[in-house]
Residue, then its C-alpha position, 0 to 999 in steps of 0.5 A: m694550155t697552149n704552151r703545154i700542149p706539144g709535150m702533153a700526153p694524150v690522156r692528160l690532154f683528153w682529161l683537160l679538154t673534158l674538164r674545160d667543157i664541163r667548166m664552160r657549161y657550169t661556170q659561164t651560166l647564171g643557173g649553173f647546175l640548176w639548168t641541168i635539173i630544170q631542163p629534164l624536169a620541164l621535158t618530163l612535165v610536158f611528156t606527162v601532160i601530153f602522153s600520160r594525161t592526154l593520150g593515156i600512156t602509162s609506165g606499165d607498172s602501177s608501182v611506178p608513177y609515169p613522171l618518174f618513168a618518163l624522167t628515167g628516159v629523158v635523163p639518158w637521152s639528154m646525156f646522149s643528145t647533148g654529147l652528140t651535139r657538142s661532139t659534132s660541133s667540136l672541131v668547128n668551135d675549136w678550130p684554133l686547136v685543130k690547126k695545131s699539128a701537135v694536138p690529136r684532133m680526135l680528142l676534141p669530139l671524144s672529150s665533148a661526147v664524154a663531158p655530159v656524163v656530169d649532166f647525167a650525174v646531176s640529173c640523177l639527183l632529181i630521179v632519186a628525189l622523185m623515188v623518195y617522194w613516191r617511195v620507190p625502193v632503190r635496188p642494188a641493180i641500180l649500179a648497172v646504170l654505169p655500164v649501160l651509160a657507157v654504151g650510150v657514151c660510146f654511141a655518142a662518141g662514135l657518131g660524133l667522130w663521123l659527124s664532126a669530120i663531115n661538119a668540118r667540110y659541110r656545115d649543113v650537118g650542124w643545121g640538120l642535127p637538131f631535127a635529127v635529134w628530135m626525131g631520134m627522141l620520138v623513135s626512142p622509148v623516152a616517153y613510152s615503153s618499148s613494149m608498145v612497139i615490140g610485138h606490136s609493129r612490123w617495124e620491130v626489128l628496125y626499132t630495136l637496131n636503135p642503140m639508144a632504145g637498149v640504153i634507155e630501157g637498160c637504165r630504166w630497168a636498173i633504176l625501176g626494175g621490171d623485165f631485163p632488156g637483155p637482147m636490146l642491150m646486147r644489140a646496143v653494145g654491138i652496134a655502138l662498138v661498130v659505130v665507134v670503130l668505123g668512126v675512128l677509121f673514118f676520122r683518121t682518113q679525114e684528119r690530115s685535111l681538117a686544118d685546111v677545110i675548117 
């Protein structure tokens, strides 16, 4: 790849970087794709025991078992958190490419944010299996998962542009990110429905400003049905776009000095 980079089109380079990230995740592990299924399944089991069996939280729909409800939140959140984490560390991990002036450095965090879409696709097989097991019908609206998913990817990419540039200078970002991601999961409707917050909390407005709340509820609606989360989705789209635009502008201001500070 090194000899071909100077004359390579940015789109092709982006594609190759994305494929490289996918191969590194699946070809250098013993479990391969199996880990992509085990991780969300294990988290779903934990949520089922703690939130459903212990705290009595339900899906809000008697026709939807809680494990399936939780899984439809775990899978999009896992895609987002994995993309954000990889994107944040992309410049540090790929410092030899950062030092090559011919490489568009912005492609590194962007490709890292997009690669986990494959994880989402693989995990969807588990969702389909549980839908078949519990005889939950597949709705035509399930295709709406794709544009909703794109919003989550854009949000992860936008944040990744910000954090990767900052992480190149201050490695504290890499240490604090896992805790931030964990907190983000708790304030997102992964293991519970957003209806438990909306209309029942003074923090409702602040809660709905979290784009992942709209993304998760949008994916859940597309797969399982229920009320369409239109306002939350619209806010998610707007905020994700703003974060991406500002992330690009911020990254541009930092790009020239990245090779010197990394």
